KELUMMI-987585 format. One line per field, with one value per atom (N, C-alpha, C): residue number from 1; residue in three letters; atom name; x, y, z. Coordinates in pm, whole numbers, plus 50000, padded with zeros to 5 digits. Layout:
N
fiza <- (NUM,...)
tigu <- (ALA,...)
nuba <- (CA,...)
c1 <- (X,...)
c2 <- (Y,...)
c3 <- (Z,...)
% end
This chain:
221
fiza <- (1,1,1,2,2,2,3,3,3,4,4,4,5,5,5,6,6,6,7,7,7,8,8,8,9,9,9,10,10,10,11,11,11,12,12,12,13,13,13,14,14,14,15,15,15,16,16,16,17,17,17,18,18,18,19,19,19,20,20,20,21,21,21,22,22,22,23,23,23,24,24,24,25,25,25,26,26,26,27,27,27,28,28,28,29,29,29,30,30,30,31,31,31,32,32,32,33,33,33,34,34,34,35,35,35,36,36,36,37,37,37,38,38,38,39,39,39,40,40,40,41,41,41,42,42,42,43,43,43,44,44,44,45,45,45,46,46,46,47,47,47,48,48,48,49,49,49,50,50,50,51,51,51,52,52,52,53,53,53,54,54,54,55,55,55,56,56,56,57,57,57,58,58,58,59,59,59,60,60,60,61,61,61,62,62,62,63,63,63,64,64,64,65,65,65,66,66,66,67,67,67,68,68,68,69,69,69,70,70,70,71,71,71,72,72,72,73,73,73,74,74,74,75,75,75,76,76,76,77,77,77,78,78,78,79,79,79,80,80,80,81,81,81,82,82,82,83,83,83,84,84,84,85,85,85,86,86,86,87,87,87,88,88,88,89,89,89,90,90,90,91,91,91,92,92,92,93,93,93,94,94,94,95,95,95,96,96,96,97,97,97,98,98,98,99,99,99,100,100,100,101,101,101,102,102,102,103,103,103,104,104,104,105,105,105,106,106,106,107,107,107,108,108,108,109,109,109,110,110,110,111,111,111,112,112,112,113,113,113,114,114,114,115,115,115,116,116,116,117,117,117,118,118,118,119,119,119,120,120,120,121,121,121,122,122,122,123,123,123,124,124,124,125,125,125,126,126,126,127,127,127,128,128,128,129,129,129,130,130,130,131,131,131,132,132,132,133,133,133,134,134,134,135,135,135,136,136,136,137,137,137,138,138,138,139,139,139,140,140,140,141,141,141,142,142,142,143,143,143,144,144,144,145,145,145,146,146,146,147,147,147,148,148,148,149,149,149,150,150,150,151,151,151,152,152,152,153,153,153,154,154,154,155,155,155,156,156,156,157,157,157,158,158,158,159,159,159,160,160,160,161,161,161,162,162,162,163,163,163,164,164,164,165,165,165,166,166,166,167,167,167,168,168,168,169,169,169,170,170,170,171,171,171,172,172,172,173,173,173,174,174,174,175,175,175,176,176,176,177,177,177,178,178,178,179,179,179,180,180,180,181,181,181,182,182,182,183,183,183,184,184,184,185,185,185,186,186,186,187,187,187,188,188,188,189,189,189,190,190,190,191,191,191,192,192,192,193,193,193,194,194,194,195,195,195,196,196,196,197,197,197,198,198,198,199,199,199,200,200,200,201,201,201,202,202,202,203,203,203,204,204,204,205,205,205,206,206,206,207,207,207,208,208,208,209,209,209,210,210,210,211,211,211,212,212,212,213,213,213,214,214,214,215,215,215,216,216,216,217,217,217,218,218,218,219,219,219,220,220,220,221,221,221)
tigu <- (MET,MET,MET,LYS,LYS,LYS,GLY,GLY,GLY,LEU,LEU,LEU,VAL,VAL,VAL,THR,THR,THR,ASP,ASP,ASP,TRP,TRP,TRP,SER,SER,SER,ALA,ALA,ALA,ASP,ASP,ASP,ARG,ARG,ARG,ARG,ARG,ARG,VAL,VAL,VAL,PHE,PHE,PHE,ASP,ASP,ASP,VAL,VAL,VAL,PRO,PRO,PRO,TRP,TRP,TRP,GLY,GLY,GLY,LYS,LYS,LYS,ALA,ALA,ALA,MET,MET,MET,MET,MET,MET,TRP,TRP,TRP,ILE,ILE,ILE,PHE,PHE,PHE,ILE,ILE,ILE,LEU,LEU,LEU,SER,SER,SER,ASP,ASP,ASP,VAL,VAL,VAL,PHE,PHE,PHE,ILE,ILE,ILE,PHE,PHE,PHE,ALA,ALA,ALA,CYS,CYS,CYS,PHE,PHE,PHE,LEU,LEU,LEU,VAL,VAL,VAL,GLY,GLY,GLY,TYR,TYR,TYR,MET,MET,MET,VAL,VAL,VAL,LEU,LEU,LEU,ARG,ARG,ARG,MET,MET,MET,SER,SER,SER,THR,THR,THR,VAL,VAL,VAL,GLU,GLU,GLU,PRO,PRO,PRO,TRP,TRP,TRP,PRO,PRO,PRO,ASP,ASP,ASP,ALA,ALA,ALA,SER,SER,SER,GLU,GLU,GLU,VAL,VAL,VAL,PHE,PHE,PHE,ALA,ALA,ALA,LEU,LEU,LEU,THR,THR,THR,VAL,VAL,VAL,GLY,GLY,GLY,GLY,GLY,GLY,GLN,GLN,GLN,SER,SER,SER,ILE,ILE,ILE,PRO,PRO,PRO,LEU,LEU,LEU,LEU,LEU,LEU,LEU,LEU,LEU,ILE,ILE,ILE,ALA,ALA,ALA,ILE,ILE,ILE,MET,MET,MET,THR,THR,THR,PHE,PHE,PHE,ILE,ILE,ILE,LEU,LEU,LEU,ILE,ILE,ILE,SER,SER,SER,SER,SER,SER,SER,SER,SER,GLY,GLY,GLY,THR,THR,THR,MET,MET,MET,ALA,ALA,ALA,LEU,LEU,LEU,ALA,ALA,ALA,VAL,VAL,VAL,LYS,LYS,LYS,TYR,TYR,TYR,GLY,GLY,GLY,TYR,TYR,TYR,GLU,GLU,GLU,LYS,LYS,LYS,ASP,ASP,ASP,ARG,ARG,ARG,ARG,ARG,ARG,LYS,LYS,LYS,THR,THR,THR,ALA,ALA,ALA,VAL,VAL,VAL,LEU,LEU,LEU,LEU,LEU,LEU,LEU,LEU,LEU,LEU,LEU,LEU,THR,THR,THR,ALA,ALA,ALA,LEU,LEU,LEU,LEU,LEU,LEU,GLY,GLY,GLY,ALA,ALA,ALA,THR,THR,THR,PHE,PHE,PHE,VAL,VAL,VAL,GLY,GLY,GLY,MET,MET,MET,GLN,GLN,GLN,ALA,ALA,ALA,PHE,PHE,PHE,GLU,GLU,GLU,TRP,TRP,TRP,THR,THR,THR,VAL,VAL,VAL,LEU,LEU,LEU,ILE,ILE,ILE,GLY,GLY,GLY,GLU,GLU,GLU,GLY,GLY,GLY,VAL,VAL,VAL,ARG,ARG,ARG,PRO,PRO,PRO,TRP,TRP,TRP,GLY,GLY,GLY,ASN,ASN,ASN,PRO,PRO,PRO,TRP,TRP,TRP,GLY,GLY,GLY,ALA,ALA,ALA,ALA,ALA,ALA,GLN,GLN,GLN,PHE,PHE,PHE,GLY,GLY,GLY,ALA,ALA,ALA,VAL,VAL,VAL,PHE,PHE,PHE,PHE,PHE,PHE,LEU,LEU,LEU,ILE,ILE,ILE,THR,THR,THR,GLY,GLY,GLY,PHE,PHE,PHE,HIS,HIS,HIS,GLY,GLY,GLY,THR,THR,THR,HIS,HIS,HIS,VAL,VAL,VAL,THR,THR,THR,PHE,PHE,PHE,GLY,GLY,GLY,VAL,VAL,VAL,ILE,ILE,ILE,PHE,PHE,PHE,LEU,LEU,LEU,ILE,ILE,ILE,ILE,ILE,ILE,MET,MET,MET,THR,THR,THR,ALA,ALA,ALA,LYS,LYS,LYS,VAL,VAL,VAL,LEU,LEU,LEU,ARG,ARG,ARG,GLY,GLY,GLY,SER,SER,SER,LEU,LEU,LEU,ASP,ASP,ASP,ASP,ASP,ASP,GLN,GLN,GLN,ARG,ARG,ARG,PRO,PRO,PRO,GLY,GLY,GLY,PHE,PHE,PHE,LEU,LEU,LEU,THR,THR,THR,GLY,GLY,GLY,ARG,ARG,ARG,LYS,LYS,LYS,GLY,GLY,GLY,ARG,ARG,ARG,TYR,TYR,TYR,GLU,GLU,GLU,MET,MET,MET,VAL,VAL,VAL,GLU,GLU,GLU,THR,THR,THR,LEU,LEU,LEU,GLY,GLY,GLY,LEU,LEU,LEU,TYR,TYR,TYR,TRP,TRP,TRP,HIS,HIS,HIS,PHE,PHE,PHE,VAL,VAL,VAL,ASP,ASP,ASP,LEU,LEU,LEU,VAL,VAL,VAL,TRP,TRP,TRP,VAL,VAL,VAL,PHE,PHE,PHE,ILE,ILE,ILE,PHE,PHE,PHE,ALA,ALA,ALA,PHE,PHE,PHE,PHE,PHE,PHE,TYR,TYR,TYR,LEU,LEU,LEU,TRP,TRP,TRP)
nuba <- (N,CA,C,N,CA,C,N,CA,C,N,CA,C,N,CA,C,N,CA,C,N,CA,C,N,CA,C,N,CA,C,N,CA,C,N,CA,C,N,CA,C,N,CA,C,N,CA,C,N,CA,C,N,CA,C,N,CA,C,N,CA,C,N,CA,C,N,CA,C,N,CA,C,N,CA,C,N,CA,C,N,CA,C,N,CA,C,N,CA,C,N,CA,C,N,CA,C,N,CA,C,N,CA,C,N,CA,C,N,CA,C,N,CA,C,N,CA,C,N,CA,C,N,CA,C,N,CA,C,N,CA,C,N,CA,C,N,CA,C,N,CA,C,N,CA,C,N,CA,C,N,CA,C,N,CA,C,N,CA,C,N,CA,C,N,CA,C,N,CA,C,N,CA,C,N,CA,C,N,CA,C,N,CA,C,N,CA,C,N,CA,C,N,CA,C,N,CA,C,N,CA,C,N,CA,C,N,CA,C,N,CA,C,N,CA,C,N,CA,C,N,CA,C,N,CA,C,N,CA,C,N,CA,C,N,CA,C,N,CA,C,N,CA,C,N,CA,C,N,CA,C,N,CA,C,N,CA,C,N,CA,C,N,CA,C,N,CA,C,N,CA,C,N,CA,C,N,CA,C,N,CA,C,N,CA,C,N,CA,C,N,CA,C,N,CA,C,N,CA,C,N,CA,C,N,CA,C,N,CA,C,N,CA,C,N,CA,C,N,CA,C,N,CA,C,N,CA,C,N,CA,C,N,CA,C,N,CA,C,N,CA,C,N,CA,C,N,CA,C,N,CA,C,N,CA,C,N,CA,C,N,CA,C,N,CA,C,N,CA,C,N,CA,C,N,CA,C,N,CA,C,N,CA,C,N,CA,C,N,CA,C,N,CA,C,N,CA,C,N,CA,C,N,CA,C,N,CA,C,N,CA,C,N,CA,C,N,CA,C,N,CA,C,N,CA,C,N,CA,C,N,CA,C,N,CA,C,N,CA,C,N,CA,C,N,CA,C,N,CA,C,N,CA,C,N,CA,C,N,CA,C,N,CA,C,N,CA,C,N,CA,C,N,CA,C,N,CA,C,N,CA,C,N,CA,C,N,CA,C,N,CA,C,N,CA,C,N,CA,C,N,CA,C,N,CA,C,N,CA,C,N,CA,C,N,CA,C,N,CA,C,N,CA,C,N,CA,C,N,CA,C,N,CA,C,N,CA,C,N,CA,C,N,CA,C,N,CA,C,N,CA,C,N,CA,C,N,CA,C,N,CA,C,N,CA,C,N,CA,C,N,CA,C,N,CA,C,N,CA,C,N,CA,C,N,CA,C,N,CA,C,N,CA,C,N,CA,C,N,CA,C,N,CA,C,N,CA,C,N,CA,C,N,CA,C,N,CA,C,N,CA,C,N,CA,C,N,CA,C,N,CA,C,N,CA,C,N,CA,C,N,CA,C,N,CA,C,N,CA,C,N,CA,C,N,CA,C,N,CA,C,N,CA,C,N,CA,C,N,CA,C,N,CA,C,N,CA,C,N,CA,C,N,CA,C,N,CA,C,N,CA,C,N,CA,C,N,CA,C,N,CA,C,N,CA,C,N,CA,C,N,CA,C,N,CA,C,N,CA,C,N,CA,C,N,CA,C,N,CA,C,N,CA,C,N,CA,C,N,CA,C,N,CA,C,N,CA,C,N,CA,C,N,CA,C,N,CA,C,N,CA,C,N,CA,C,N,CA,C,N,CA,C)
c1 <- (08796,08904,08862,08727,08696,08683,08645,08627,08761,08868,08994,09048,09038,09070,09007,08880,08795,08836,08865,08922,09053,09138,09276,09271,09191,09182,09123,09030,08965,09048,09173,09263,09211,09156,09097,09196,09168,09261,09224,09310,09306,09340,09262,09295,09351,09291,09341,09476,09543,09687,09681,09729,09750,09822,09782,09852,09992,10031,10177,10263,10208,10277,10295,10167,10165,10262,10280,10384,10518,10529,10679,10702,10605,10640,10668,10611,10619,10768,10805,10941,11048,11030,11118,11131,11018,11024,11111,11089,11176,11309,11350,11479,11555,11463,11530,11582,11505,11548,11675,11693,11816,11939,11923,12037,12068,11969,11983,12069,12031,12103,12252,12277,12406,12498,12442,12499,12525,12421,12435,12540,12534,12634,12772,12784,12917,12979,12874,12921,12958,12885,12917,13047,13059,13191,13313,13297,13424,13457,13338,13376,13428,13410,13436,13568,13611,13751,13865,13959,14086,14189,14180,14271,14232,14335,14309,14218,14118,14033,14105,14100,14174,14115,14192,14163,14110,13973,13907,13962,14009,14077,14189,14268,14373,14353,14252,14231,14148,14056,13992,14026,14159,14218,14248,14237,14248,14362,14461,14589,14557,14567,14546,14671,14728,14853,14971,14978,15081,15038,14924,14866,14760,14761,14663,14555,14420,14319,14227,14206,14117,13969,13916,13770,13722,13799,13755,13675,13701,13617,13476,13473,13342,13264,13325,13259,13192,13262,13211,13090,13108,13008,12884,12905,12776,12722,12784,12729,12653,12702,12626,12494,12508,12382,12277,12318,12225,12168,12244,12200,12102,12120,12002,11884,11875,11744,11681,11746,11677,11615,11699,11640,11518,11523,11418,11289,11313,11193,11133,11210,11164,11102,11158,11089,10940,10925,10784,10702,10755,10671,10627,10718,10680,10601,10605,10526,10382,10351,10214,10157,10253,10194,10183,10221,10208,10299,10406,10502,10602,10558,10635,10791,10825,10964,11050,10995,11085,11090,10985,10997,11094,11094,11183,11337,11348,11496,11538,11445,11493,11512,11427,11451,11590,11614,11738,11857,11841,11959,11982,11858,11892,11938,11912,11985,12138,12175,12299,12375,12320,12382,12407,12307,12322,12425,12431,12518,12679,12686,12812,12855,12761,12790,12827,12771,12802,12947,12973,13089,13212,13193,13295,13315,13209,13201,13286,13277,13340,13503,13530,13666,13714,13643,13683,13721,13619,13651,13784,13801,13920,14038,14045,14165,14191,14093,14122,14144,14092,14122,14267,14311,14451,14553,14497,14599,14584,14510,14512,14401,14283,14168,14090,14062,13980,13879,13769,13675,13731,13849,13915,14025,14068,14189,14203,14312,14347,14488,14552,14690,14693,14586,14587,14548,14499,14441,14339,14231,14128,14079,14090,14063,13904,13823,13691,13644,13742,13701,13673,13738,13714,13571,13537,13406,13294,13299,13208,13192,13314,13317,13241,13282,13208,13066,13028,12889,12793,12823,12751,12751,12874,12875,12825,12847,12799,12648,12593,12440,12383,12434,12376,12412,12520,12552,12450,12412,12311,12180,12152,12012,12033,12126,12140,12144,12213,12205,12074,11991,11866,11771,11803,11730,11757,11878,11921,11849,11843,11770,11620,11554,11427,11401,11490,11472,11480,11577,11577,11455,11401,11280,11159,11152,11045,11060,11195,11218,11167,11182,11134,10982,10919,10775,10703,10769,10723,10745,10853,10877,10788,10744,10660,10508,10480,10346,10276,10327,10267,10187,10232,10172,10049,10056,09952,09828,09864,09754,09717,09781,09746,09751,09878,09902,09952,09910,09975,10113,10172,10312,10396,10529,10605,10636,10627,10646,10519,10426,10305,10180,10175,10064,09970,09833,09742,09693,09730,09718,09837,09890,10013,09974,10027,09987,10120,10115,10228,10271,10160,10201,10323,10328,10439,10565,10583,10722,10749,10636,10648,10688,10623,10662,10800,10857,10984,11077,11029,11106,11117,11011,11030,11148,11162,11277,11390,11420,11536,11577,11481,11500,11557,11499,11528,11671,11707,11864,11944,11909,11996,12011,11902,11895,11977,11982,12063,12212,12261,12396,12434,12356,12371,12438,12362,12388,12511,12546,12660,12773,12767,12873,12898,12803,12828,12881,12833,12880,13003,13018,13123,13255,13223,13330,13375,13300,13332,13385,13320,13349,13498)
c2 <- (40568,40585,40565,40622,40582,40433,40358,40223,40148,40206,40152,40178,40299,40330,40247,40231,40144,39988,39946,39804,39776,39887,39874,39887,39988,40002,39883,39805,39697,39570,39583,39470,39347,39379,39260,39181,39071,39001,38981,38980,38956,38823,38735,38588,38523,38564,38496,38520,38620,38654,38773,38781,38888,39002,39127,39248,39254,39217,39220,39122,39005,38907,38948,39012,39044,39164,39253,39375,39328,39220,39168,39097,39027,38973,39084,39184,39305,39358,39378,39417,39323,39199,39101,39107,39114,39129,39240,39361,39482,39449,39400,39368,39265,39181,39083,39160,39261,39338,39406,39470,39537,39450,39326,39245,39187,39163,39104,39207,39338,39442,39447,39448,39438,39302,39206,39079,39078,39127,39127,39228,39343,39454,39403,39328,39269,39185,39089,38992,39059,39159,39224,39314,39373,39449,39338,39230,39134,39083,39055,39007,39117,39238,39344,39405,39390,39447,39379,39485,39428,39377,39423,39384,39242,39181,39037,39061,38979,38985,38913,38969,38895,38757,38663,38530,38520,38489,38487,38390,38265,38165,38219,38318,38364,38495,38578,38692,38655,38563,38520,38399,38372,38263,38304,38196,38214,38144,38200,38136,38059,37918,37855,37770,37785,37683,37703,37828,37862,37811,37750,37708,37782,37836,37919,37835,37846,37768,37846,37822,37914,37915,38029,38054,37980,37954,37888,37976,38107,38197,38223,38226,38239,38117,37994,37866,37864,37910,37918,37996,38129,38226,38172,38092,38040,37942,37847,37742,37802,37904,37981,38036,38113,38171,38077,37967,37866,37792,37767,37709,37794,37930,38023,38011,37975,37946,37838,37731,37620,37659,37746,37773,37869,37954,38050,37953,37861,37766,37705,37669,37606,37706,37831,37936,37953,37966,37976,37858,37742,37615,37629,37660,37667,37792,37884,38013,37986,37913,37869,37771,37701,37612,37686,37825,37923,37865,37807,37772,37880,37986,38106,38080,37984,37981,37932,37809,37765,37865,37943,38041,38145,38198,38296,38247,38131,38075,38064,38012,37983,38123,38219,38358,38408,38415,38454,38373,38248,38174,38215,38250,38300,38425,38521,38651,38642,38536,38517,38475,38381,38323,38442,38519,38636,38739,38767,38850,38811,38669,38612,38630,38597,38620,38771,38863,39012,39031,38980,38992,38942,38825,38769,38835,38899,38993,39117,39168,39278,39252,39123,39093,39074,39005,38984,39136,39239,39375,39438,39413,39470,39421,39273,39221,39264,39283,39323,39468,39546,39686,39710,39624,39621,39584,39495,39454,39556,39654,39761,39766,39689,39698,39823,39887,40002,40016,40099,40099,40151,40199,40248,40177,40059,39984,39874,39786,39675,39622,39543,39500,39375,39330,39206,39202,39327,39327,39448,39405,39504,39595,39722,39818,39825,39764,39757,39656,39569,39451,39519,39620,39668,39728,39803,39878,39769,39655,39574,39487,39454,39382,39451,39575,39652,39689,39703,39740,39616,39500,39383,39323,39304,39241,39347,39469,39588,39595,39579,39602,39467,39354,39229,39229,39279,39277,39368,39489,39581,39512,39422,39364,39244,39188,39095,39181,39285,39371,39405,39452,39508,39383,39260,39135,39086,39102,39072,39164,39294,39400,39349,39325,39291,39168,39063,38941,38968,39041,39069,39138,39224,39282,39199,39106,38990,38910,38870,38786,38861,38982,39043,39054,39074,39068,38933,38832,38688,38668,38698,38666,38742,38867,38936,38910,38820,38777,38866,38957,39053,38995,38873,38800,38721,38671,38591,38686,38802,38900,38983,38987,39049,39204,39232,39372,39442,39568,39646,39695,39713,39768,39765,39795,39802,39656,39629,39506,39422,39450,39369,39429,39567,39650,39662,39656,39677,39558,39440,39326,39234,39202,39117,38965,38900,38755,38695,38561,38486,38472,38506,38504,38602,38711,38806,38737,38629,38548,38493,38439,38387,38503,38608,38737,38767,38768,38794,38694,38568,38460,38452,38508,38537,38621,38745,38828,38747,38680,38612,38518,38438,38328,38389,38503,38592,38623,38679,38722,38601,38504,38372,38324,38320,38280,38373,38507,38595,38574,38526,38499,38386,38292,38177,38227,38322,38356,38446,38522,38606,38519,38419,38311,38241,38197,38135,38214,38349,38427,38513,38556,38639,38572,38467,38395,38282,38202,38076,38085,38205,38224,38273)
c3 <- (07653,07746,07904,07940,08058,08092,07991,08012,08032,07960,07976,08121,08155,08282,08401,08393,08469,08470,08366,08344,08412,08387,08450,08596,08650,08787,08868,08791,08849,08856,08805,08804,08717,08616,08531,08454,08417,08341,08191,08102,07959,07926,07877,07843,07972,08085,08209,08250,08198,08230,08312,08437,08525,08456,08470,08412,08438,08562,08599,08501,08485,08401,08258,08192,08066,08052,08140,08131,08137,08214,08224,08090,08032,07899,07783,07800,07704,07746,07860,07891,07846,07845,07812,07671,07585,07441,07397,07465,07431,07454,07569,07599,07501,07445,07364,07235,07193,07092,07111,07226,07265,07264,07341,07346,07204,07135,06989,06905,06919,06851,06893,07017,07075,07021,07026,06973,06815,06754,06610,06573,06641,06608,06627,06750,06790,06662,06619,06519,06388,06339,06226,06246,06350,06398,06397,06449,06456,06309,06236,06091,05992,06028,05938,05980,06109,06137,06058,06041,05971,06064,06192,06284,06344,06384,06456,06589,06603,06719,06838,06958,07073,07091,07139,07156,07279,07302,07431,07518,07482,07556,07634,07571,07646,07725,07672,07752,07869,07877,07988,08048,08034,08115,08267,08360,08498,08537,08609,08649,08792,08799,08917,08925,09046,09070,08967,08900,08806,08675,08659,08523,08473,08351,08282,08239,08298,08247,08169,08041,07956,08001,08027,08044,08179,08267,08397,08465,08481,08559,08492,08363,08286,08300,08307,08312,08457,08561,08697,08704,08650,08652,08575,08456,08393,08479,08547,08631,08730,08795,08917,08867,08749,08712,08671,08590,08555,08682,08783,08901,08970,08958,09013,08952,08823,08756,08808,08876,08931,09060,09136,09282,09259,09156,09121,09085,09007,08973,09092,09186,09304,09404,09388,09470,09413,09283,09228,09269,09264,09302,09447,09526,09681,09700,09620,09627,09606,09493,09468,09569,09646,09751,09873,09868,09993,10095,10063,10181,10198,10287,10304,10323,10419,10460,10344,10274,10162,10041,10022,09914,09952,10061,10118,10109,10150,10162,10006,09913,09778,09703,09743,09668,09734,09858,09911,09843,09829,09776,09619,09557,09411,09416,09509,09517,09548,09636,09673,09544,09483,09360,09253,09239,09141,09196,09319,09374,09356,09377,09352,09199,09114,08971,08943,09007,08977,09028,09156,09218,09133,09084,08975,08852,08807,08688,08729,08844,08883,08902,08947,08941,08805,08721,08570,08510,08542,08497,08551,08677,08743,08689,08662,08615,08472,08383,08239,08236,08328,08321,08369,08469,08516,08412,08321,08204,08087,08093,07989,07887,07929,07847,07861,07761,07763,07659,07672,07548,07427,07416,07293,07260,07329,07291,07398,07354,07435,07391,07474,07432,07330,07302,07223,07086,07040,06898,06863,06799,06757,06879,06853,06952,06991,06908,06939,07049,07070,07169,07307,07355,07487,07489,07393,07380,07385,07300,07293,07417,07483,07608,07711,07739,07854,07839,07700,07656,07700,07645,07643,07780,07840,07999,08082,08066,08159,08169,08035,08033,08088,08073,08138,08284,08324,08464,08548,08479,08543,08549,08452,08465,08588,08616,08723,08839,08854,08971,09015,08923,08952,09006,08920,08969,09111,09147,09290,09381,09360,09453,09465,09336,09343,09431,09422,09478,09634,09670,09822,09875,09796,09825,09836,09740,09744,09861,09893,10007,10131,10147,10282,10273,10159,10161,10180,10130,10163,10310,10365,10512,10604,10580,10654,10630,10537,10498,10404,10337,10249,10126,10086,09988,10041,10161,10224,10255,10305,10354,10237,10114,09995,10032,10100,10120,09996,09969,09856,09874,09787,09796,09683,09688,09571,09526,09411,09326,09363,09430,09455,09409,09360,09322,09432,09395,09486,09580,09535,09610,09592,09695,09699,09676,09565,09545,09510,09539,09507,09359,09277,09129,09108,09184,09170,09172,09255,09246,09115,09055,08917,08823,08822,08744,08753,08873,08902,08836,08852,08785,08653,08570,08442,08382,08458,08452,08475,08593,08618,08516,08476,08367,08231,08206,08081,08104,08216,08234,08220,08279,08259,08121,08057,07911,07822,07850,07781,07788,07918,07949,07858,07838,07755,07622,07557,07427,07433,07531,07547,07563,07636,07659,07538,07458,07326,07223,07192,07102,07125,07248,07285,07343,07420,07496,07416,07347,07274,07139,07074,06929,06910)
% end
């Protein structure tokens, strides 16, 4: 036990992988199981219910110019979130090049895209609640639809919200030079390094990837 504590406090690496990145991979793996349970449970519930399941193309249609366009809002949300993965990847690239300005700008842009996604999701919730969707019922069919919708999208939206908060904090740290000076602090541990941008990027890419599965199984099925 004493040796374990000594190794941990010395910030040593296992297989040349920083502790922060290793812990993020473990967290992502645990979260994969949770999201998988939610999606599998949703599929089992949908296939076993005796009531007709609401048609997603009608429920999530957006009216523009008097015309109802199926899944328009969801498509825009998906495009925004996938685009944020691109800006995050560029932030990691410029982070390792120690280009403070470009890294900070791209991190902030990623946060803005994530915040836009959350705002659009809040709009989606507001519209559906106004139309009578509740965790125990809805106007279009199977009562379980509301519970599954709020659970899955709410859990994912919470992940995106926390990611936006962490991105803003990391942006501030990059701008003030905490990673260049290897200053200790929140999200950077005992020594601030630009590899922390990559670790945060792993979380963000995971959140984006999960949304692709939610989009495919919940909105398109």
